[in-house]
C-alpha positions in Angstrom: -30.4 -30.1 -15.3 -32.8 -32.2 -17.4 -32.2 -31.7 -21.2 -35.4 -30.9 -23.1 -35.9 -31.5 -26.8 -35.7 -28.5 -29.1 -38.9 -29.4 -31.0 -42.4 -30.6 -30.1 -42.8 -34.4 -30.1 -44.9 -35.8 -32.9 -48.5 -36.7 -32.3 -47.6 -40.4 -32.6 -45.0 -40.1 -29.9 -47.5 -38.2 -27.6 -50.0 -41.0 -28.1 -47.4 -43.6 -27.4 -46.3 -41.9 -24.1 -49.8 -40.9 -22.8 -50.3 -42.6 -19.5 -53.2 -45.1 -19.6 -55.2 -45.7 -16.5 -53.1 -47.6 -14.0 -53.7 -51.4 -13.8 -55.6 -52.8 -10.9 -52.3 -54.2 -9.6 -51.0 -50.7 -8.9 -51.9 -48.0 -6.3 -51.3 -44.3 -6.2 -48.1 -43.7 -4.2 -47.9 -40.0 -4.2 -50.2 -37.3 -5.6 -49.9 -33.5 -5.8 -53.4 -32.0 -5.5 -52.4 -28.4 -5.5 -49.5 -26.7 -7.4 -48.3 -23.4 -5.9 -48.8 -20.5 -8.3 -45.1 -19.8 -8.6 -44.7 -23.1 -10.5 -45.8 -23.0 -14.1 -46.6 -26.3 -15.8 -44.9 -26.4 -19.2 -44.5 -28.9 -22.0 -44.2 -32.7 -21.8 -40.6 -33.9 -21.7 -39.1 -35.7 -24.7 -39.5 -39.4 -24.1 -35.8 -40.1 -24.8 -34.5 -37.6 -22.2 -32.6 -39.4 -19.4 -33.5 -38.9 -15.8 -31.5 -39.7 -12.7 -34.0 -41.7 -10.7 -33.8 -42.2 -7.0 -36.0 -44.6 -5.0 -36.0 -44.2 -1.3 -36.5 -47.5 0.4 -38.6 -47.7 3.5 -36.3 -47.8 6.5 -36.8 -50.1 9.4 -37.3 -49.1 13.0 -37.6 -45.3 12.4 -40.6 -45.5 14.6 -38.5 -47.1 17.3 -35.9 -44.3 17.5 -37.5 -43.0 20.7 -37.4 -46.5 22.2 -33.7 -46.8 21.4 -32.9 -43.5 23.1 -35.0 -44.6 26.0 -33.0 -47.8 26.3 -29.7 -46.0 26.3 -30.5 -43.0 28.4 -33.7 -43.5 30.4 -34.1 -47.0 31.5 -30.3 -47.1 32.1 -29.9 -43.7 33.7 -30.0 -44.8 37.3 -26.7 -45.0 39.2 -27.1 -48.7 39.8 -27.4 -49.6 36.1 -24.3 -51.2 34.6 -25.4 -50.2 31.1 -25.4 -46.4 31.2 -23.1 -44.9 28.7 -22.9 -47.9 26.4 -23.4 -45.8 23.3 -23.9 -47.1 19.8 -21.4 -47.2 17.0 -22.1 -45.6 13.7 -22.4 -49.1 12.2 -24.9 -50.1 14.8 -27.0 -47.0 14.0 -26.8 -47.7 10.3 -27.8 -51.4 10.8 -30.7 -50.6 13.1 -32.4 -48.3 10.6 -31.4 -50.0 7.3 -34.2 -51.3 5.1 -35.0 -54.9 5.6 -33.7 -57.4 3.1 -37.3 -58.1 2.0 -37.6 -54.4 1.1 -34.4 -54.4 -0.9 -35.2 -57.5 -2.9 -38.9 -56.7 -3.5 -38.0 -53.3 -5.0 -35.1 -54.6 -7.0 -37.1 -57.4 -8.4 -39.9 -55.0 -9.5 -37.3 -52.8 -11.3 -35.7 -55.8 -13.0 -39.0 -57.2 -14.1 -39.9 -53.8 -15.5 -36.9 -53.6 -17.7 -34.3 -51.9 -15.5 -31.5 -54.4 -15.5 -29.6 -55.2 -12.3 -26.3 -53.7 -13.7 -28.0 -50.3 -14.0 -29.1 -50.2 -10.4 -26.8 -48.8 -7.8 -27.5 -49.4 -4.1 -26.3 -46.6 -1.8 -23.6 -47.2 0.8 -26.1 -46.4 3.6 -28.5 -49.0 2.0 -31.3 -46.4 2.0 -32.0 -46.0 -1.7 -31.6 -47.3 -5.3 -30.3 -45.1 -8.1 -30.4 -45.5 -11.8 -30.7 -43.5 -15.0 -33.7 -44.1 -17.3 -35.4 -42.5 -20.2 -38.6 -40.5 -19.6 -40.4 -43.3 -21.5 -39.1 -45.9 -19.2 -39.9 -44.0 -16.0 -43.4 -43.1 -17.3 -44.1 -46.8 -18.0 -42.6 -47.8 -14.7 -44.7 -45.4 -12.7 -47.8 -45.1 -14.9 -47.5 -41.4 -15.1 -46.5 -38.4 -17.4 -43.7 -36.0 -16.8 -43.8 -32.3 -17.6 -41.4 -29.5 -17.2 -42.3 -27.1 -14.3 -40.8 -23.7 -14.3 -40.3 -21.6 -11.1 -41.6 -18.1 -12.0 -39.4 -16.5 -9.4 -36.1 -18.0 -10.3 -36.6 -19.4 -13.8 -35.4 -22.8 -12.6 -37.0 -25.8 -14.3 -37.5 -29.3 -12.9 -39.2 -32.5 -14.2 -42.2 -33.6 -12.2 -45.5 -35.4 -12.4 -48.8 -34.9 -10.7 -49.3 -38.5 -9.6 -47.4 -41.8 -9.9 -48.2 -45.4 -9.1 -46.3 -48.4 -7.9 -47.4 -52.1 -7.6 -49.4 -52.8 -4.5 -47.0 -55.6 -3.7 -44.1 -53.2 -3.3 -45.8 -50.1 -2.0 -45.0 -50.6 1.6 -41.3 -51.0 0.7 -41.1 -47.6 -1.1 -40.7 -44.4 0.8 -40.7 -42.0 -2.2 -39.4 -41.6 -5.8 -37.7 -38.7 -7.4 -38.2 -37.0 -9.8 -41.8 -37.3 -8.6 -44.6 -35.0 -7.5 -42.4 -32.8 -5.3 -41.8 -29.1 -6.1 -39.5 -28.0 -3.3 -40.2 -24.3 -3.3 -41.7 -22.3 -1.7 -40.2 -23.3 1.7 -43.0 -22.2 4.0 -46.0 -24.4 4.8 -49.0 -22.2 4.1 -49.1 -19.0 6.1 -47.9 -16.0 4.1 -45.7 -15.5 1.1 -42.4 -17.4 0.6 -39.4 -15.1 0.9 -35.7 -16.0 0.5 -33.5 -14.3 3.0 -29.9 -13.3 2.9 -27.7 -16.1 4.2 -25.7 -14.3 6.9 -25.5 -14.6 10.6 -28.5 -12.4 11.2 -30.7 -14.8 9.3 -29.6 -17.7 11.4 -29.5 -16.4 14.9 -31.2 -13.6 16.8 -29.4 -10.2 16.3 -26.4 -9.9 18.6 -27.1 -7.4 21.4 -24.2 -5.1 22.2 -23.9 -2.0 24.4 -20.9 -0.2 25.8 -19.3 -1.5 29.0 -20.7 1.0 31.6 -17.9 0.6 34.2 -14.4 -0.8 34.4 -14.8 -4.4 35.5 -12.2 -6.2 37.6 -11.7 -9.7 36.3 -11.8 -11.4 39.7 -14.4 -9.1 41.4 -17.8 -10.8 41.6 -19.5 -7.9 43.4 -20.3 -6.2 40.0 -21.9 -9.3 38.4 -25.2 -7.4 38.2 -23.5 -5.0 35.8 -21.2 -7.3 33.8 -21.0 -11.1 33.8 -17.3 -12.1 33.6 -15.8 -15.6 33.7 -15.4 -15.2 37.5 -19.1 -14.5 37.8 -20.0 -17.7 35.8 -17.7 -19.7 38.1 -19.4 -18.3 41.1 -22.9 -18.7 39.8 -22.5 -22.3 38.9 -19.8 -23.6 41.4 -17.3 -24.2 38.6 -13.7 -24.4 39.7 -10.8 -23.1 37.5 -10.0 -25.5 34.7 -7.7 -28.4 35.4 -4.1 -28.2 34.3 -4.5 -31.0 31.8 -7.1 -32.0 29.2 -8.2 -35.5 28.4 -7.2 -36.7 24.9 -10.2 -36.9 22.6 -12.3 -34.5 24.6 -13.6 -31.4 22.7 -16.5 -29.0 22.5 -17.6 -28.3 18.9 -19.2 -24.9 18.1 -21.2 -24.3 15.0 -20.9 -21.0 13.1 -22.4 -19.8 9.9 -22.1 -16.4 8.3 -20.3 -15.0 11.4 -16.6 -15.1 12.1 -14.3 -14.7 15.1 -11.2 -12.6 15.2 -8.1 -13.5 17.1 -7.4 -9.9 18.2 -10.7 -10.0 20.2 -9.9 -13.3 21.8 -6.4 -12.0 22.8 -7.9 -8.9 24.4 -10.5 -10.9 26.3 -7.9 -13.4 27.6 -5.5 -10.6 28.7 -8.2 -8.7 30.6 -10.3 -11.5 32.1 -8.5 -14.9 31.9 -4.7 -14.4 32.1 -4.3 -18.2 32.6 -5.2 -18.6 28.9 -2.1 -17.7 26.7 -2.3 -15.2 24.0 -2.9 -16.8 20.6 -5.1 -19.6 22.0 -7.7 -20.3 19.4 -10.2 -23.0 18.3 -9.3 -25.8 15.9 -10.8 -24.9 12.6 -12.9 -27.6 10.9 -13.7 -25.7 7.7 -16.8 -27.1 5.9 -17.4 -26.3 2.2 -15.1 -23.4 2.2 -15.8 -21.9 5.6 -13.1 -19.4 6.7 -11.9 -18.1 10.1 -10.5 -16.1 11.7 -11.1 -12.7 10.0 -9.6 -9.2 10.6 -10.8 -7.3 13.6 -12.7 -4.9 11.4 -14.9 -7.9 10.3 -15.4 -9.4 13.8 -18.6 -11.3 14.3 -20.4 -10.7 17.6 -21.8 -14.3 17.7 -18.5 -16.1 17.1 -16.5 -13.9 19.5 -19.2 -14.4 22.2 -19.2 -18.2 21.8 -15.4 -18.5 22.2 -15.0 -15.9 24.9 -17.5 -17.9 27.0 -16.3 -21.4 26.2 -12.5 -21.0 26.5 -12.5 -19.8 30.1 -14.6 -22.8 31.2 -12.9 -25.6 29.3 -9.3 -24.5 28.7 -7.0 -26.4 28.1 -9.6 -28.8 26.6 -9.8 -28.4 22.8 -12.4 -26.1 21.3 -13.4 -27.1 17.7 -14.9 -24.6 15.3 -17.3 -26.0 12.7 -17.3 -23.0 10.2 -19.7 -23.7 7.4 -20.1 -22.5 3.8 -18.0 -20.3 1.5 -17.9 -16.6 1.4 -20.6 -16.2 -1.3 -23.2 -18.0 0.9 -22.0 -16.4 4.0 -22.1 -12.9 2.6 -25.4 -13.4 0.8 -24.2 -13.2 -2.7 -26.0 -16.6 -3.0 -29.3 -16.9 -1.1 -30.6 -20.0 0.7 -32.7 -20.4 3.8 -31.6 -23.9 4.9 -29.2 -24.5 7.8 -27.3 -27.4 9.5 -27.4 -29.9 6.6 -23.9 -29.0 5.5 -22.6 -29.4 9.1 -24.4 -32.7 9.5 -23.0 -33.9 6.2 -19.5 -33.1 7.3 -19.6 -34.9 10.6 -21.6 -37.9 9.3 -20.9 -39.0 5.8 -24.0 -41.2 5.6 -26.2 -38.2 6.1 -25.2 -36.8 2.7 -27.3 -39.6 1.1 -29.7 -40.2 4.0 -33.3 -40.8 2.8 -36.2 -39.8 5.0 -39.5 -38.0 4.7 -39.4 -37.8 0.9 -35.9 -36.4 0.6 -32.4 -37.8 -0.1 -29.5 -35.6 0.8 -29.5 -31.9 1.0 -32.5 -30.0 -0.2 -31.9 -28.6 -3.8 -33.8 -25.4 -3.0 -33.2 -24.7 0.6 -29.5 -25.7 1.0 -26.2 -24.4 -0.6 -25.0 -26.2 -3.7 -21.4 -27.0 -4.4 -19.1 -26.6 -6.3 -19.9 -22.8 -6.2 -19.1 -21.3 -9.6 -19.0 -17.6 -8.4 -15.6 -15.9 -7.9 -14.1 -16.9 -4.5 -16.5 -19.8 -4.2 -15.7 -23.2 -2.9 -14.9 -25.3 -5.9 -14.9 -28.7 -4.3 -17.6 -31.3 -3.9 -20.0 -31.2 -0.9 -17.9 -32.4 2.0 -19.3 -35.7 3.5 -17.9 -37.3 6.6 -14.7 -35.3 6.6 -14.7 -34.6 10.4 -15.6 -36.5 13.6 -18.4 -35.1 15.7 -17.1 -33.8 19.0 -18.4 -35.1 22.3 -20.4 -31.9 22.9 -21.9 -29.8 20.1 -23.1 -26.3 20.6 -25.2 -24.1 18.2 -26.6 -20.7 18.9 -28.4 -20.4 15.6 -32.1 -21.1 15.1 -35.3 -19.9 13.5 -38.9 -20.9 13.7 -40.7 -24.1 12.9 -42.8 -22.0 10.6 -39.8 -21.1 8.5 -38.9 -24.6 7.2 -40.9 -27.4 5.7 -41.8 -30.2 8.2 -40.1 -32.9 6.1 -36.8 -30.8 6.3 -37.0 -30.5 10.1 -37.9 -34.1 10.7 -35.1 -35.4 8.6 -32.6 -33.4 10.6 -34.2 -34.4 13.9 -33.7 -38.0 12.9 -30.0 -37.3 12.5 -29.8 -35.6 15.9 -31.4 -38.8 17.3 -28.7 -40.9 15.7 -26.0 -38.6 17.1 -27.5 -38.9 20.5 -27.4 -42.7 20.3 -23.7 -42.5 19.5 -23.1 -40.5 22.7 -23.0 -36.9 21.6 -24.5 -34.0 23.7 -26.2 -31.5 21.4 -27.2 -28.0 22.7 -29.2 -25.3 20.9 -30.3 -21.8 22.1 -34.0 -21.2 22.8 -34.1 -17.8 21.1 -34.4 -14.2 22.3 -38.0 -13.2 21.5 -40.0 -14.9 24.2 -43.0 -16.9 23.0 -42.8 -15.1 19.6 -40.6 -15.6 16.6 -38.2 -13.0 15.3 -40.0 -9.8 14.0 -41.1 -10.1 10.3 -41.1 -13.9 10.6 -43.7 -13.8 9.3 -45.5 -10.6 10.6 -43.9 -7.6 12.3 -44.4 -9.1 15.8 -43.2 -12.6 14.9 -46.4 -14.3 15.8 -48.7 -16.7 13.9 -52.4 -16.6 12.9 -54.6 -14.1 11.1 -54.4 -11.8 14.1 -50.7 -12.4 14.8 -51.4 -13.7 18.3 -50.4 -17.4 18.2 -47.1 -18.2 19.8 -44.4 -19.1 17.3 -42.2 -22.1 18.4 -38.5 -22.4 17.5 -36.7 -24.7 15.2 -34.7 -27.0 15.8 -35.5 -26.5 19.5 -38.6 -28.6 19.2 -36.7 -31.7 18.2 -36.7 -34.0 21.3 -33.2 -35.3 20.9 -31.4 -32.1 21.6 -31.0 -30.1 24.8 -32.3 -26.6 24.5 -30.9 -23.8 26.7 -32.8 -20.7 27.8 -31.4 -17.5 29.4 -31.3 -16.1 32.9 -30.0 -12.8 34.4 -28.5 -11.3 37.5 -30.8 -8.3 37.9 -29.5 -4.9 39.3 -28.9 -5.0 43.0 -28.7 -8.8 43.1 -25.5 -10.9 43.6 -24.3 -14.2 42.3 -25.4 -15.7 45.6 -29.0 -14.7 45.0 -31.4 -16.8 42.8 -31.3 -15.7 39.1 -34.4 -14.7 37.2 -35.5 -15.3 33.6 -33.8 -12.9 31.2 -36.3 -10.2 30.1 -35.2 -6.7 29.0 -37.6 -4.2 27.4 -36.4 -2.3 24.4 -33.8 0.3 25.4 -32.9 -1.3 28.7 -30.1 -1.9 27.8 -30.4 -3.2 24.2 -32.1 -1.4 21.3 -34.7 -4.1 20.9 -36.6 -6.1 23.4 -35.1 -9.3 24.6 -36.7 -12.2 26.5 -35.6 -15.8 26.8 -37.4 -18.0 24.3 -39.7 -20.9 25.2 -42.9 -22.6 24.4 -44.4 -25.7 22.9 -43.8 -27.4 19.5 -46.4 -27.6 16.7 -44.6 -30.7 15.3 -43.4 -32.9 18.1 -45.1 -34.4 21.2 -43.3 -34.4 24.6 -40.7 -37.2 24.8 -41.2 -39.7 27.6 -38.6 -38.3 29.9 -40.3 -34.9 29.8 -44.0 -35.9 30.1 -44.1 -35.9 33.9 -42.5 -32.5 34.1 -45.0 -31.0 31.6 -48.0 -32.6 33.3 -46.9 -31.2 36.7 -46.4 -27.8 35.1 -50.0 -27.7 33.7 -51.5 -29.2 36.8 -49.8 -26.8 39.3 -49.2 -23.7 37.1 -51.8 -23.7 34.3 -51.1 -20.8 31.9 -53.9 -18.2 31.6 -54.3 -18.6 27.8 -56.6 -20.7 25.6 -54.8 -23.5 23.8 -55.2 -26.0 21.0 -54.0 -29.6 20.7 -52.0 -30.7 17.6 -50.5 -29.0 14.6 -53.5 -29.7 12.5 -55.6 -27.5 14.8 -53.3 -24.5 14.9 -55.2 -21.7 16.6 -58.4 -23.7 17.1 -60.9 -22.2 19.6 -58.7 -19.1 19.9 -55.8 -21.2 21.2 -52.4 -19.5 21.5 -50.1 -22.5 22.0 -50.1 -26.3 21.4 -51.0 -28.0 24.7 -49.8 -31.3 23.4 -46.4 -30.2 22.1 -42.8 -30.9 23.2 -41.9 -28.1 25.7 -38.6 -26.1 25.5 -36.2 -25.1 26.8 -34.8 -28.0 28.9 -32.3 -26.0 30.9 -30.9 -22.5 31.2 -27.8 -20.4 32.0 -26.9 -16.8 32.3 -27.4 -14.9 29.0 -27.4 -11.1 29.8 -24.9 -8.4 30.4 -22.0 -10.7 29.2 -18.6 -9.0 29.2 -17.1 -9.3 25.7 -14.6 -7.8 23.3 -15.9 -7.4 19.8 -14.2 -5.4 17.0 -11.4 -4.5 19.4 -13.7 -2.8 21.9 -15.1 -3.9 25.3 -18.8 -4.2 25.7 -21.8 -6.1 27.0 -23.7 -8.7 25.0 -26.6 -11.0 25.7 -28.9 -13.7 24.4 -29.5 -17.4 24.6 -26.5 -17.3 22.3 -24.5 -16.8 25.5 -26.3 -19.3 27.7 -25.9 -22.2 25.3 -22.1 -22.3 25.1 -21.9 -21.8 28.9 -24.0 -24.9 29.6 -22.3 -26.9 26.8 -18.9 -26.0 28.2 -19.8 -27.1 31.7 -20.9 -30.5 30.3 -17.5 -30.6 28.5 -15.8 -30.2 31.8 -17.9 -33.1 33.2 -16.8 -35.2 30.3 -13.2 -34.4 31.1 -13.6 -35.8 34.6 -15.5 -38.9 33.4 -12.8 -39.6 30.9 -10.1 -39.1 33.5 -12.0 -41.7 35.6 -11.9 -44.2 32.7 -15.6 -43.6 31.8 -17.2 -42.4 28.6 -18.8 -39.0 27.7 -22.3 -38.3 29.2 -24.0 -38.3 25.7 -27.5 -37.0 25.4 -28.0 -35.4 28.8 -31.7 -34.4 28.9 -33.2 -37.7 30.1 -30.8 -37.9 33.1 -31.5 -34.2 34.0 -35.3 -34.7 33.9 -34.8 -37.8 36.2 -32.5 -35.7 38.6 -33.6 -32.1 38.6 -32.0 -31.7 42.0 -28.6 -31.1 40.3 -29.9 -27.9 38.8 -30.8 -24.5 40.3 -34.5 -24.0 39.9 -35.5 -20.6 38.5 -38.8 -19.3 39.9 -39.0 -15.7 38.8 -39.6 -14.0 35.5 -41.5 -14.2 32.3 -40.9 -14.3 28.5 -43.4 -11.9 26.9 -44.4 -11.9 23.2 -47.4 -11.9 20.9 -49.1 -9.1 23.0 -49.0 -11.3 26.1 -46.8 -11.7 29.2 -45.7 -15.1 27.9 -45.1 -17.9 30.4 -44.1 -17.5 34.0 -41.0 -19.1 35.7 -42.3 -21.4 38.4 -41.2 -24.1 40.7 -40.0 -27.1 38.7 -39.8 -27.2 34.9 -41.3 -24.2 33.0 -41.3 -23.1 29.3 -38.8 -20.3 29.7 -36.0 -21.6 32.0 -36.6 -25.3 31.8 -35.3 -27.3 34.8 -33.0 -24.5 35.8 -29.3 -23.5 35.6 -26.3 -25.8 36.2 -24.7 -26.6 39.5 -21.4 -28.0 38.4 -20.5 -29.8 41.6 -23.9 -31.6 41.9 -23.9 -32.5 38.2 -20.4 -33.8 38.4 -21.2 -36.0 41.4 -24.2 -37.4 39.6 -22.5 -38.2 36.4 -19.4 -39.6 38.1 -21.7 -42.0 40.0 -23.0 -43.3 36.7 -21.1 -46.1 34.9 
């Protein structure tokens, strides 16, 4: 916290510190034209107060991230290529995006010539920023500006900030941003509606878990009732997945992200006893606790999301290891402390360089959106933020998401860059596409979860729109159908069977364009199956000409799997659950099985899987029936080929295995 003087500065000091017009050698680097009403500009800060200054250095090659992914996964995805699977090391990633030496020296020389001695300047381990402490007087002189205290009227929190600052024209291209600067990080929403903090629990991070009672007794090996309840036997029959092998390959694991929701061992034991007797009682995930995350919990506190994830993944991958990334201490999990950010703590823990990664005007975790540690409240995690304490698993699965609208664009883009770096290192990352069709969750922001003044514009999901992850939609075996019939897109009206309506999420991003590996599939979709809705092009034209979706956006999902009427045990009782929270661990687990076979053959993990699947859609089961309604429309329709509700289709394990074993 910045320390402020107890008395007003004298008139002479004020005159001394007043910023004169910037010299012609300098240029405006950042300027805040509008200050949100919740931030109140207070007094000038005492010129002798010390500030921790951070200068983000312009990184090299960030604009080539897509090219790098193309080199590793697209140009090299053909069976004849000898280079497929030659993933990058963490050092190669760091070196590729590190600031150029010219950038480092130019900024350092500017600081030294301005009176900040070399021994005061620290250069971060990831090479992305300089740090030093300086008085307000020094910083105002350095940046040709004035600093005031700004108070957040909602929280009482105060921060130092300026309205504009300047840097020499000769170094401007080398500077990404400087803090403290013009940034006032709250509110978290872009422009539409009032900012609102939400309780940090599972329901704020994933679509509400859908649960109903099991209508009939289900035989664990009988696939004739899969239109009533999806068991592990049904999943094996749907996707041609054999029983797991007797041995697991060392180093292979699927990692599952959880936040504010917890599994209970009693439920896993009941599920294994009734549906998968080949899994011994007591089998459980390896806990990688992040910033005080706890698991398991008593059966009375069972979480429907966590139980669902493990009751789906274990039957497919066992005896391969399942890793649980349980994030955040009990105060953040239970909502005693409120934040709206997500994933940064997880990414910090599996990549230490991300803790101090500078991009899009931010270094490290967001001070407003993300949890802060140590946590002083009783029961809180008292350690420092955990950075690089765990290795990322070959496959990562997360069934938590929200809307693009809910987070600032800089926050999303910084995370998306990290997903790109993980993809380059050979990790497969899967996210769920959401359960509200083309809409967002109700009350985000309006009751129907849609955008625009009339609440009619489709509301794309976050982080699903990031092109470097594989997004999974949901399908269903409808009543009267069997596992040998084609599935349809999951779409259940309210009350049939869940209390709220459910349809598989899908649509087009308002931030990202289609990646190269997806462009042909989207062009074919629009040419052959043009949706009957007006559209706009680009985020800046949201809703233009009555448009309901962004025609030029990255489409999602990429693939799909069953996500309805899933047999589960939660809280010691059998029931049925559903959602793309189910389809995501199913698809991720099947890829984990494929990794097991590749490792057994002396090959590496498949890594980022989307480019190969778009090049070889024949290894998936195309879904051609169903829709994903929302925003007072029928949403999009499932059609031949890729579509924005089931993607390229559901997995065919045998075909996928043959393809990936044929690759180097």
